[in-house]
N, CA, C and O atoms as a CHARMM CRD file, in Angstrom:
* protein
*
  344
    1    1 UNK  N     12.56400  19.73800 -30.60100 PROA 1      0.00000
    2    1 UNK  CA    13.61700  19.68100 -29.25500 PROA 1      0.00000
    3    1 UNK  C     12.76500  20.25000 -28.14000 PROA 1      0.00000
    4    1 UNK  O     12.78300  19.55100 -27.12700 PROA 1      0.00000
    5    2 UNK  N     12.15600  21.14900 -28.08600 PROA 2      0.00000
    6    2 UNK  CA    11.37100  21.84600 -27.01800 PROA 2      0.00000
    7    2 UNK  C     10.58900  20.45200 -26.37300 PROA 2      0.00000
    8    2 UNK  O     11.01600  19.96200 -25.32700 PROA 2      0.00000
    9    3 UNK  N      9.75100  20.03200 -26.88100 PROA 3      0.00000
   10    3 UNK  CA     8.84900  18.72400 -26.58600 PROA 3      0.00000
   11    3 UNK  C      9.53200  17.70300 -26.07500 PROA 3      0.00000
   12    3 UNK  O      8.86300  17.01600 -25.30300 PROA 3      0.00000
   13    4 UNK  N     10.92700  17.27600 -26.28100 PROA 4      0.00000
   14    4 UNK  CA    11.53000  16.33700 -25.77800 PROA 4      0.00000
   15    4 UNK  C     12.05900  16.84600 -24.56700 PROA 4      0.00000
   16    4 UNK  O     12.14900  15.93800 -23.74000 PROA 4      0.00000
   17    5 UNK  N     12.51200  18.13700 -24.06000 PROA 5      0.00000
   18    5 UNK  CA    12.90500  18.63600 -22.93500 PROA 5      0.00000
   19    5 UNK  C     11.80000  18.76600 -22.02100 PROA 5      0.00000
   20    5 UNK  O     11.97700  18.70700 -20.80400 PROA 5      0.00000
   21    6 UNK  N     10.80000  18.92100 -22.48400 PROA 6      0.00000
   22    6 UNK  CA     9.55200  19.01400 -21.70500 PROA 6      0.00000
   23    6 UNK  C      8.89500  17.85300 -20.82100 PROA 6      0.00000
   24    6 UNK  O      8.23000  17.91000 -19.78700 PROA 6      0.00000
   25    7 UNK  N      9.40500  16.58000 -21.75300 PROA 7      0.00000
   26    7 UNK  CA     8.73300  15.28900 -21.17600 PROA 7      0.00000
   27    7 UNK  C      9.83900  14.99800 -20.57900 PROA 7      0.00000
   28    7 UNK  O      9.42000  14.18800 -19.75300 PROA 7      0.00000
   29    8 UNK  N     11.04600  15.08300 -20.38800 PROA 8      0.00000
   30    8 UNK  CA    12.14200  14.64000 -19.34800 PROA 8      0.00000
   31    8 UNK  C     11.89500  15.56700 -18.27800 PROA 8      0.00000
   32    8 UNK  O     12.14200  15.05500 -17.18600 PROA 8      0.00000
   33    9 UNK  N     11.53000  16.64300 -18.22000 PROA 9      0.00000
   34    9 UNK  CA    11.23000  17.59200 -17.29000 PROA 9      0.00000
   35    9 UNK  C     10.15800  16.63400 -16.41800 PROA 9      0.00000
   36    9 UNK  O     10.28000  16.07400 -15.32800 PROA 9      0.00000
   37   10 UNK  N      9.19200  16.68700 -17.26500 PROA 10     0.00000
   38   10 UNK  CA     7.91200  15.89900 -16.54700 PROA 10     0.00000
   39   10 UNK  C      8.04200  14.45700 -15.77400 PROA 10     0.00000
   40   10 UNK  O      7.51300  14.03800 -14.74400 PROA 10     0.00000
   41   11 UNK  N      8.97100  13.87000 -16.70400 PROA 11     0.00000
   42   11 UNK  CA     9.39200  12.54500 -15.63600 PROA 11     0.00000
   43   11 UNK  C     10.16000  12.78300 -14.74800 PROA 11     0.00000
   44   11 UNK  O     10.10100  11.96300 -13.83100 PROA 11     0.00000
   45   12 UNK  N     11.16000  13.89400 -14.57600 PROA 12     0.00000
   46   12 UNK  CA    11.97700  13.72200 -13.47400 PROA 12     0.00000
   47   12 UNK  C     10.79100  14.44600 -12.34800 PROA 12     0.00000
   48   12 UNK  O     10.86600  14.10600 -11.16800 PROA 12     0.00000
   49   13 UNK  N      9.91200  15.26200 -12.69900 PROA 13     0.00000
   50   13 UNK  CA     8.93000  15.81400 -11.99300 PROA 13     0.00000
   51   13 UNK  C      8.50400  14.75300 -11.27300 PROA 13     0.00000
   52   13 UNK  O      8.72500  14.76100 -10.06200 PROA 13     0.00000
   53   14 UNK  N      7.78700  13.59900 -11.90000 PROA 14     0.00000
   54   14 UNK  CA     6.85900  12.45400 -11.53200 PROA 14     0.00000
   55   14 UNK  C      7.88600  11.69300 -10.71600 PROA 14     0.00000
   56   14 UNK  O      7.42500  10.96000  -9.84100 PROA 14     0.00000
   57   15 UNK  N      8.97400  11.73800 -10.83400 PROA 15     0.00000
   58   15 UNK  CA     9.81300  10.36000 -10.46200 PROA 15     0.00000
   59   15 UNK  C     10.49300  11.09200  -8.85800 PROA 15     0.00000
   60   15 UNK  O     10.80100  10.34400  -7.93000 PROA 15     0.00000
   61   16 UNK  N     10.63000  12.48400  -8.76700 PROA 16     0.00000
   62   16 UNK  CA    11.05100  13.36600  -7.46400 PROA 16     0.00000
   63   16 UNK  C      9.64800  13.19300  -6.54500 PROA 16     0.00000
   64   16 UNK  O      9.76200  12.61000  -5.46700 PROA 16     0.00000
   65   17 UNK  N      8.45300  13.64400  -6.92100 PROA 17     0.00000
   66   17 UNK  CA     7.18500  13.41400  -6.37200 PROA 17     0.00000
   67   17 UNK  C      6.91300  12.16400  -5.61800 PROA 17     0.00000
   68   17 UNK  O      6.34800  12.01900  -4.53400 PROA 17     0.00000
   69   18 UNK  N      7.38300  11.38400  -6.34200 PROA 18     0.00000
   70   18 UNK  CA     6.83100   9.63500  -5.93100 PROA 18     0.00000
   71   18 UNK  C      7.97400   9.64500  -4.63600 PROA 18     0.00000
   72   18 UNK  O      7.61900   9.06800  -3.60800 PROA 18     0.00000
   73   19 UNK  N      8.88100  10.07300  -4.65600 PROA 19     0.00000
   74   19 UNK  CA    10.17000   9.86400  -3.68200 PROA 19     0.00000
   75   19 UNK  C      9.51300  10.63600  -2.33400 PROA 19     0.00000
   76   19 UNK  O      9.93600  10.31800  -1.22200 PROA 19     0.00000
   77   20 UNK  N      8.48000  11.64700  -2.47000 PROA 20     0.00000
   78   20 UNK  CA     7.98400  12.32900  -1.55100 PROA 20     0.00000
   79   20 UNK  C      6.92400  11.53200  -0.81700 PROA 20     0.00000
   80   20 UNK  O      6.74300  11.56500   0.40000 PROA 20     0.00000
   81   21 UNK  N      6.25500  10.82300  -1.68400 PROA 21     0.00000
   82   21 UNK  CA     5.21100   9.87200  -1.35900 PROA 21     0.00000
   83   21 UNK  C      5.28600   8.59600  -0.60900 PROA 21     0.00000
   84   21 UNK  O      4.32100   7.96900  -0.17500 PROA 21     0.00000
   85   22 UNK  N      6.69500   8.24100  -0.49200 PROA 22     0.00000
   86   22 UNK  CA     6.93800   7.06300   0.29900 PROA 22     0.00000
   87   22 UNK  C      6.58100   7.05500   1.64200 PROA 22     0.00000
   88   22 UNK  O      6.87500   7.87800   2.51000 PROA 22     0.00000
   89   23 UNK  N      5.86800   5.96600   1.73000 PROA 23     0.00000
   90   23 UNK  CA     5.28500   5.43000   2.96600 PROA 23     0.00000
   91   23 UNK  C      6.35700   5.63200   4.22200 PROA 23     0.00000
   92   23 UNK  O      7.55800   5.57800   3.95400 PROA 23     0.00000
   93   24 UNK  N      5.99500   5.82800   5.37400 PROA 24     0.00000
   94   24 UNK  CA     6.77100   5.86000   6.68900 PROA 24     0.00000
   95   24 UNK  C      5.69100   5.65200   7.58200 PROA 24     0.00000
   96   24 UNK  O      4.49300   5.60300   7.30600 PROA 24     0.00000
   97   25 UNK  N      6.32600   5.51800   8.84400 PROA 25     0.00000
   98   25 UNK  CA     5.42000   5.13200  10.02100 PROA 25     0.00000
   99   25 UNK  C      5.20100   3.63400  10.18600 PROA 25     0.00000
  100   25 UNK  O      5.77500   2.85200   9.42900 PROA 25     0.00000
  101   26 UNK  N      4.44700   3.24000  11.08300 PROA 26     0.00000
  102   26 UNK  CA     4.39000   2.11300  11.67500 PROA 26     0.00000
  103   26 UNK  C      2.67000   1.75500  11.49700 PROA 26     0.00000
  104   26 UNK  O      1.74800   2.45200  11.92000 PROA 26     0.00000
  105   27 UNK  N      2.57800   0.61500  10.83300 PROA 27     0.00000
  106   27 UNK  CA     1.18500  -0.00600  10.67000 PROA 27     0.00000
  107   27 UNK  C      0.94600  -1.03900  10.83700 PROA 27     0.00000
  108   27 UNK  O      1.83100  -1.89300  10.89100 PROA 27     0.00000
  109   28 UNK  N     -0.51700  -1.35600  10.99400 PROA 28     0.00000
  110   28 UNK  CA    -0.90600  -2.84700  11.38700 PROA 28     0.00000
  111   28 UNK  C     -1.79400  -3.11800   9.84800 PROA 28     0.00000
  112   28 UNK  O     -2.52100  -2.36700   9.19700 PROA 28     0.00000
  113   29 UNK  N     -1.39000  -4.42900   9.65100 PROA 29     0.00000
  114   29 UNK  CA    -2.05600  -5.04300   8.32600 PROA 29     0.00000
  115   29 UNK  C     -2.86700  -6.00600   8.96100 PROA 29     0.00000
  116   29 UNK  O     -2.39600  -6.70600   9.85700 PROA 29     0.00000
  117   30 UNK  N     -4.11700  -6.12100   8.56500 PROA 30     0.00000
  118   30 UNK  CA    -5.27400  -7.13300   8.49100 PROA 30     0.00000
  119   30 UNK  C     -5.92700  -7.52300   7.35200 PROA 30     0.00000
  120   30 UNK  O     -5.73100  -6.85100   6.33900 PROA 30     0.00000
  121   31 UNK  N     -6.90000  -8.77300   7.28700 PROA 31     0.00000
  122   31 UNK  CA    -7.43200  -8.99600   5.78600 PROA 31     0.00000
  123   31 UNK  C     -8.58100 -10.05700   6.28600 PROA 31     0.00000
  124   31 UNK  O     -8.58900 -10.84500   7.23100 PROA 31     0.00000
  125   32 UNK  N     -9.50000  -9.77200   5.32100 PROA 32     0.00000
  126   32 UNK  CA   -10.80500 -10.82500   5.51200 PROA 32     0.00000
  127   32 UNK  C    -10.87500 -11.60000   4.14400 PROA 32     0.00000
  128   32 UNK  O    -10.52000 -10.98000   3.14200 PROA 32     0.00000
  129   33 UNK  N    -11.18500 -12.54400   4.04900 PROA 33     0.00000
  130   33 UNK  CA   -11.32100 -13.58700   2.84800 PROA 33     0.00000
  131   33 UNK  C    -12.17000 -12.93200   1.91000 PROA 33     0.00000
  132   33 UNK  O    -12.46500 -11.75100   2.09300 PROA 33     0.00000
  133   34 UNK  N    -12.74500 -13.78400   0.58400 PROA 34     0.00000
  134   34 UNK  CA   -13.49000 -13.22400  -0.11100 PROA 34     0.00000
  135   34 UNK  C    -15.05000 -13.27900   0.26800 PROA 34     0.00000
  136   34 UNK  O    -15.89800 -12.82900  -0.50200 PROA 34     0.00000
  137   35 UNK  N    -15.35900 -13.83500   1.45100 PROA 35     0.00000
  138   35 UNK  CA   -16.85100 -13.73700   2.03500 PROA 35     0.00000
  139   35 UNK  C    -16.98600 -12.87500   3.14000 PROA 35     0.00000
  140   35 UNK  O    -18.06000 -12.75400   3.73000 PROA 35     0.00000
  141   36 UNK  N    -15.74200 -12.13900   3.52400 PROA 36     0.00000
  142   36 UNK  CA   -15.92300 -11.35100   4.69500 PROA 36     0.00000
  143   36 UNK  C    -15.32900 -11.88400   6.02400 PROA 36     0.00000
  144   36 UNK  O    -15.19200 -11.11200   6.97300 PROA 36     0.00000
  145   37 UNK  N    -14.97800 -13.16800   6.11000 PROA 37     0.00000
  146   37 UNK  CA   -14.46600 -13.72900   6.98600 PROA 37     0.00000
  147   37 UNK  C    -13.46100 -13.42700   7.50500 PROA 37     0.00000
  148   37 UNK  O    -12.53500 -13.67800   6.73300 PROA 37     0.00000
  149   38 UNK  N    -13.03600 -12.90800   8.65100 PROA 38     0.00000
  150   38 UNK  CA   -11.24500 -12.31300   9.24100 PROA 38     0.00000
  151   38 UNK  C    -10.65800 -13.51300   8.80100 PROA 38     0.00000
  152   38 UNK  O    -11.16200 -14.63300   8.88600 PROA 38     0.00000
  153   39 UNK  N     -9.46800 -13.19100   8.28400 PROA 39     0.00000
  154   39 UNK  CA    -8.26200 -14.04200   8.30900 PROA 39     0.00000
  155   39 UNK  C     -7.12900 -14.19100   9.48400 PROA 39     0.00000
  156   39 UNK  O     -6.90900 -13.14600  10.09500 PROA 39     0.00000
  157   40 UNK  N     -6.39000 -15.32900   9.87900 PROA 40     0.00000
  158   40 UNK  CA    -6.05000 -15.36300  10.96100 PROA 40     0.00000
  159   40 UNK  C     -4.42100 -14.61400  10.83700 PROA 40     0.00000
  160   40 UNK  O     -3.36200 -15.02900  11.30700 PROA 40     0.00000
  161   41 UNK  N     -4.67700 -13.44100  10.06900 PROA 41     0.00000
  162   41 UNK  CA    -3.77600 -12.50900  10.23800 PROA 41     0.00000
  163   41 UNK  C     -3.50500 -11.37700  10.54000 PROA 41     0.00000
  164   41 UNK  O     -4.33600 -10.58400  10.09700 PROA 41     0.00000
  165   42 UNK  N     -2.35000 -10.72300  11.35300 PROA 42     0.00000
  166   42 UNK  CA    -2.43800  -9.61700  11.99200 PROA 42     0.00000
  167   42 UNK  C     -0.81600  -9.04100  11.73000 PROA 42     0.00000
  168   42 UNK  O     -0.03900  -9.62900  12.48300 PROA 42     0.00000
  169   43 UNK  N     -0.38800  -8.40300  11.16700 PROA 43     0.00000
  170   43 UNK  CA     1.02100  -8.11100  10.77700 PROA 43     0.00000
  171   43 UNK  C      1.28400  -6.70100  11.14000 PROA 43     0.00000
  172   43 UNK  O      0.39200  -5.86200  11.01600 PROA 43     0.00000
  173   44 UNK  N      2.64700  -6.34600  11.65300 PROA 44     0.00000
  174   44 UNK  CA     2.72600  -5.04700  11.68200 PROA 44     0.00000
  175   44 UNK  C      4.06700  -4.99800  11.00500 PROA 44     0.00000
  176   44 UNK  O      4.99300  -5.80900  11.03600 PROA 44     0.00000
  177   45 UNK  N      3.92400  -3.68100  10.29400 PROA 45     0.00000
  178   45 UNK  CA     4.91400  -3.30700   9.24900 PROA 45     0.00000
  179   45 UNK  C      5.43500  -1.73100   9.28700 PROA 45     0.00000
  180   45 UNK  O      4.78100  -0.71200   9.51300 PROA 45     0.00000
  181   46 UNK  N      6.63400  -1.87000   9.03100 PROA 46     0.00000
  182   46 UNK  CA     6.82900  -0.24900   9.09400 PROA 46     0.00000
  183   46 UNK  C      7.26700   0.33400   7.75900 PROA 46     0.00000
  184   46 UNK  O      8.16000  -0.32100   7.22200 PROA 46     0.00000
  185   47 UNK  N      6.83800   1.44600   7.07200 PROA 47     0.00000
  186   47 UNK  CA     7.37000   1.93200   6.11300 PROA 47     0.00000
  187   47 UNK  C      6.53300   1.35100   5.17000 PROA 47     0.00000
  188   47 UNK  O      5.38100   1.04400   5.47600 PROA 47     0.00000
  189   48 UNK  N      7.08500   1.12100   3.79700 PROA 48     0.00000
  190   48 UNK  CA     6.76700   0.40100   2.50700 PROA 48     0.00000
  191   48 UNK  C      7.05000  -1.28300   2.86900 PROA 48     0.00000
  192   48 UNK  O      7.07300  -2.15100   1.99700 PROA 48     0.00000
  193   49 UNK  N      7.23200  -1.50900   4.15500 PROA 49     0.00000
  194   49 UNK  CA     7.07900  -2.74900   4.37500 PROA 49     0.00000
  195   49 UNK  C      5.54600  -3.53200   4.33800 PROA 49     0.00000
  196   49 UNK  O      5.33700  -4.74200   4.42200 PROA 49     0.00000
  197   50 UNK  N      4.44000  -2.29400   4.16500 PROA 50     0.00000
  198   50 UNK  CA     3.27800  -2.71800   4.04800 PROA 50     0.00000
  199   50 UNK  C      2.79000  -3.31600   2.94200 PROA 50     0.00000
  200   50 UNK  O      1.78500  -4.02600   2.92200 PROA 50     0.00000
  201   51 UNK  N      3.77400  -2.93000   1.61800 PROA 51     0.00000
  202   51 UNK  CA     3.46700  -3.57400   0.49400 PROA 51     0.00000
  203   51 UNK  C      3.99600  -5.04800   0.19900 PROA 51     0.00000
  204   51 UNK  O      3.52100  -5.73000  -0.71000 PROA 51     0.00000
  205   52 UNK  N      4.99000  -5.47300   1.01700 PROA 52     0.00000
  206   52 UNK  CA     5.32100  -6.81800   1.25700 PROA 52     0.00000
  207   52 UNK  C      4.55100  -7.97100   1.78900 PROA 52     0.00000
  208   52 UNK  O      4.43200  -9.15800   1.48600 PROA 52     0.00000
  209   53 UNK  N      3.99900  -7.05000   2.83800 PROA 53     0.00000
  210   53 UNK  CA     2.86400  -7.87400   3.73900 PROA 53     0.00000
  211   53 UNK  C      1.81400  -8.01800   2.98900 PROA 53     0.00000
  212   53 UNK  O      1.27300  -9.12400   2.98300 PROA 53     0.00000
  213   54 UNK  N      1.23600  -6.87100   2.12400 PROA 54     0.00000
  214   54 UNK  CA    -0.06600  -6.97100   1.40700 PROA 54     0.00000
  215   54 UNK  C      0.27300  -8.06500   0.44600 PROA 54     0.00000
  216   54 UNK  O     -0.41200  -9.08800   0.42700 PROA 54     0.00000
  217   55 UNK  N      1.32000  -7.90000  -0.37400 PROA 55     0.00000
  218   55 UNK  CA     1.71400  -8.85900  -1.40000 PROA 55     0.00000
  219   55 UNK  C      1.56700 -10.27800  -0.85600 PROA 55     0.00000
  220   55 UNK  O      0.88700 -11.00200  -1.58200 PROA 55     0.00000
  221   56 UNK  N      2.06000 -10.85900   0.28800 PROA 56     0.00000
  222   56 UNK  CA     2.05300 -12.38800   0.77800 PROA 56     0.00000
  223   56 UNK  C      0.76300 -12.60400   1.12200 PROA 56     0.00000
  224   56 UNK  O      0.35800 -13.74100   0.87900 PROA 56     0.00000
  225   57 UNK  N      0.04300 -11.89400   1.58600 PROA 57     0.00000
  226   57 UNK  CA    -1.25300 -11.96400   2.07200 PROA 57     0.00000
  227   57 UNK  C     -2.08500 -12.46400   0.64200 PROA 57     0.00000
  228   57 UNK  O     -2.65700 -13.55200   0.57500 PROA 57     0.00000
  229   58 UNK  N     -2.04200 -11.43700  -0.51700 PROA 58     0.00000
  230   58 UNK  CA    -2.98200 -11.56000  -1.77900 PROA 58     0.00000
  231   58 UNK  C     -2.28200 -12.89300  -2.51500 PROA 58     0.00000
  232   58 UNK  O     -2.86700 -13.57400  -3.35800 PROA 58     0.00000
  233   59 UNK  N     -0.98400 -13.12500  -2.06300 PROA 59     0.00000
  234   59 UNK  CA    -0.60500 -14.59900  -2.70600 PROA 59     0.00000
  235   59 UNK  C     -1.26000 -15.39700  -2.17300 PROA 59     0.00000
  236   59 UNK  O     -1.96400 -16.07700  -2.92000 PROA 59     0.00000
  237   60 UNK  N     -1.32300 -15.65900  -0.76800 PROA 60     0.00000
  238   60 UNK  CA    -1.84200 -16.54000  -0.42800 PROA 60     0.00000
  239   60 UNK  C     -3.29900 -16.69900  -0.37100 PROA 60     0.00000
  240   60 UNK  O     -3.74700 -17.83000  -0.18400 PROA 60     0.00000
  241   61 UNK  N     -4.05300 -15.75100  -0.50400 PROA 61     0.00000
  242   61 UNK  CA    -5.65900 -15.32800  -0.33600 PROA 61     0.00000
  243   61 UNK  C     -6.11400 -14.36000  -1.65200 PROA 61     0.00000
  244   61 UNK  O     -6.82100 -13.36300  -1.50400 PROA 61     0.00000
  245   62 UNK  N     -5.64200 -14.77100  -2.84000 PROA 62     0.00000
  246   62 UNK  CA    -6.29400 -14.38400  -3.75900 PROA 62     0.00000
  247   62 UNK  C     -7.37900 -13.28500  -3.95500 PROA 62     0.00000
  248   62 UNK  O     -7.30400 -12.35900  -4.76300 PROA 62     0.00000
  249   63 UNK  N     -8.69800 -13.60600  -2.83400 PROA 63     0.00000
  250   63 UNK  CA    -9.74400 -12.91100  -2.95500 PROA 63     0.00000
  251   63 UNK  C     -9.76800 -12.11400  -1.98800 PROA 63     0.00000
  252   63 UNK  O    -10.73400 -11.38400  -1.76900 PROA 63     0.00000
  253   64 UNK  N     -8.64300 -12.14000  -1.22800 PROA 64     0.00000
  254   64 UNK  CA    -8.77700 -11.05900   0.32700 PROA 64     0.00000
  255   64 UNK  C     -9.06600  -9.58100  -0.02100 PROA 64     0.00000
  256   64 UNK  O     -8.88800  -9.02600  -1.10600 PROA 64     0.00000
  257   65 UNK  N     -9.46700  -9.14800   0.93200 PROA 65     0.00000
  258   65 UNK  CA    -9.25200  -7.34800   1.25200 PROA 65     0.00000
  259   65 UNK  C     -8.45400  -7.33600   2.43600 PROA 65     0.00000
  260   65 UNK  O     -8.71400  -7.98300   3.45100 PROA 65     0.00000
  261   66 UNK  N     -7.36700  -6.49700   2.25800 PROA 66     0.00000
  262   66 UNK  CA    -6.43300  -6.10700   2.94700 PROA 66     0.00000
  263   66 UNK  C     -6.54800  -4.88800   3.63800 PROA 66     0.00000
  264   66 UNK  O     -6.70600  -3.94500   2.86300 PROA 66     0.00000
  265   67 UNK  N     -6.51800  -4.50700   5.11300 PROA 67     0.00000
  266   67 UNK  CA    -6.74400  -3.33000   5.36500 PROA 67     0.00000
  267   67 UNK  C     -5.60800  -3.00800   6.06200 PROA 67     0.00000
  268   67 UNK  O     -5.10000  -3.82500   6.83000 PROA 67     0.00000
  269   68 UNK  N     -5.06600  -1.71800   5.85400 PROA 68     0.00000
  270   68 UNK  CA    -3.60300  -1.14500   6.42000 PROA 68     0.00000
  271   68 UNK  C     -4.13000  -0.05200   7.18300 PROA 68     0.00000
  272   68 UNK  O     -4.60300   0.92000   6.59500 PROA 68     0.00000
  273   69 UNK  N     -4.08800  -0.12800   8.70700 PROA 69     0.00000
  274   69 UNK  CA    -3.83100   1.25800   9.79800 PROA 69     0.00000
  275   69 UNK  C     -3.00200   1.84100  10.24400 PROA 69     0.00000
  276   69 UNK  O     -2.06300   1.06600  10.42900 PROA 69     0.00000
  277   70 UNK  N     -2.69900   3.08500  10.63600 PROA 70     0.00000
  278   70 UNK  CA    -1.57500   3.30000  11.07000 PROA 70     0.00000
  279   70 UNK  C     -1.59600   2.93600  12.63700 PROA 70     0.00000
  280   70 UNK  O     -2.57800   3.28100  13.29400 PROA 70     0.00000
  281   71 UNK  N     -0.69600   2.35100  13.15700 PROA 71     0.00000
  282   71 UNK  CA    -0.35100   1.73300  14.60600 PROA 71     0.00000
  283   71 UNK  C     -0.76100   2.75000  15.42500 PROA 71     0.00000
  284   71 UNK  O     -1.72700   2.43000  16.11800 PROA 71     0.00000
  285   72 UNK  N     -0.33300   3.93400  15.59500 PROA 72     0.00000
  286   72 UNK  CA    -0.64100   4.93300  16.60800 PROA 72     0.00000
  287   72 UNK  C     -2.31400   5.53000  15.86500 PROA 72     0.00000
  288   72 UNK  O     -2.51200   6.06700  14.77500 PROA 72     0.00000
  289   73 UNK  N     -3.10300   5.23800  16.74700 PROA 73     0.00000
  290   73 UNK  CA    -4.71900   5.96900  16.16100 PROA 73     0.00000
  291   73 UNK  C     -5.62600   4.98400  15.67500 PROA 73     0.00000
  292   73 UNK  O     -6.83600   5.00800  15.90300 PROA 73     0.00000
  293   74 UNK  N     -4.86100   3.86200  14.80600 PROA 74     0.00000
  294   74 UNK  CA    -6.00400   3.26300  14.09000 PROA 74     0.00000
  295   74 UNK  C     -6.66100   4.14600  13.07800 PROA 74     0.00000
  296   74 UNK  O     -7.85800   3.99600  12.83300 PROA 74     0.00000
  297   75 UNK  N     -6.13200   4.82000  12.63500 PROA 75     0.00000
  298   75 UNK  CA    -6.71600   5.62600  11.19300 PROA 75     0.00000
  299   75 UNK  C     -6.61600   4.71800   9.98500 PROA 75     0.00000
  300   75 UNK  O     -5.46500   4.34900   9.75200 PROA 75     0.00000
  301   76 UNK  N     -7.47700   4.30900   9.22900 PROA 76     0.00000
  302   76 UNK  CA    -6.98900   3.77500   7.90800 PROA 76     0.00000
  303   76 UNK  C     -6.14000   4.45900   6.91800 PROA 76     0.00000
  304   76 UNK  O     -6.45900   5.59900   6.58000 PROA 76     0.00000
  305   77 UNK  N     -5.19600   3.95100   6.46300 PROA 77     0.00000
  306   77 UNK  CA    -4.57400   4.44200   5.40000 PROA 77     0.00000
  307   77 UNK  C     -4.83800   4.61200   4.07000 PROA 77     0.00000
  308   77 UNK  O     -4.66100   3.73200   3.22700 PROA 77     0.00000
  309   78 UNK  N     -5.49900   6.36200   3.71600 PROA 78     0.00000
  310   78 UNK  CA    -5.96900   6.63900   2.54100 PROA 78     0.00000
  311   78 UNK  C     -5.48500   6.00400   1.61200 PROA 78     0.00000
  312   78 UNK  O     -4.40800   5.50000   1.93300 PROA 78     0.00000
  313   79 UNK  N     -5.89900   5.72600   0.25200 PROA 79     0.00000
  314   79 UNK  CA    -5.31200   5.42300  -0.74800 PROA 79     0.00000
  315   79 UNK  C     -4.63600   4.25800  -0.97500 PROA 79     0.00000
  316   79 UNK  O     -4.31700   3.93200  -2.11800 PROA 79     0.00000
  317   80 UNK  N     -4.33200   3.46100   0.17500 PROA 80     0.00000
  318   80 UNK  CA    -3.76300   2.27000   0.28500 PROA 80     0.00000
  319   80 UNK  C     -4.73900   0.96800   0.81500 PROA 80     0.00000
  320   80 UNK  O     -4.52300  -0.20400   0.50900 PROA 80     0.00000
  321   81 UNK  N     -5.68400   1.36800   1.54300 PROA 81     0.00000
  322   81 UNK  CA    -6.39600   0.68100   2.22600 PROA 81     0.00000
  323   81 UNK  C     -7.92800   1.17100   2.07600 PROA 81     0.00000
  324   81 UNK  O     -8.11600   2.38700   2.11600 PROA 81     0.00000
  325   82 UNK  N     -9.21600   0.17400   1.88000 PROA 82     0.00000
  326   82 UNK  CA    -8.79500  -1.34200   2.18200 PROA 82     0.00000
  327   82 UNK  C     -8.17500  -1.60900   0.59600 PROA 82     0.00000
  328   82 UNK  O     -8.35600  -0.77000  -0.28600 PROA 82     0.00000
  329   83 UNK  N     -7.59100  -2.59700   0.40700 PROA 83     0.00000
  330   83 UNK  CA    -6.99000  -3.10500  -1.17100 PROA 83     0.00000
  331   83 UNK  C     -7.57500  -4.32100  -1.18800 PROA 83     0.00000
  332   83 UNK  O     -7.46500  -5.06300  -0.21200 PROA 83     0.00000
  333   84 UNK  N     -8.31300  -4.70700  -2.36000 PROA 84     0.00000
  334   84 UNK  CA    -9.10900  -6.04900  -2.82800 PROA 84     0.00000
  335   84 UNK  C     -7.97700  -6.87800  -4.16500 PROA 84     0.00000
  336   84 UNK  O     -7.87600  -6.61300  -5.36300 PROA 84     0.00000
  337   85 UNK  N     -7.37500  -7.76900  -3.44700 PROA 85     0.00000
  338   85 UNK  CA    -6.36000  -8.76400  -4.06400 PROA 85     0.00000
  339   85 UNK  C     -7.41700  -9.17300  -5.21400 PROA 85     0.00000
  340   85 UNK  O     -8.64100  -9.28700  -5.15000 PROA 85     0.00000
  341   86 UNK  N     -6.39500  -9.37900  -6.43700 PROA 86     0.00000
  342   86 UNK  CA    -6.98800  -9.75600  -7.72000 PROA 86     0.00000
  343   86 UNK  C     -6.28400 -11.28700  -7.85500 PROA 86     0.00000
  344   86 UNK  O     -6.52300 -11.99200  -8.83500 PROA 86     0.00000
């Protein structure tokens, strides 16, 4: 019985933590193809919209490498960029 409660507590902790890690801010998304040539793609995204842009690029160019940078300052987003499409 105690183990079940611990598992439920752990699941809720993960869910709440994931909510705190939601992307916010403005970003610029660019990409290169599998050979490293720049794709004619420069998109601006807000918050979690980066995932829709990234997924659209990957659907069109399955070997692309997507770069996501903060719009202000141009710093690459750690943990999200670069992203290699499969």
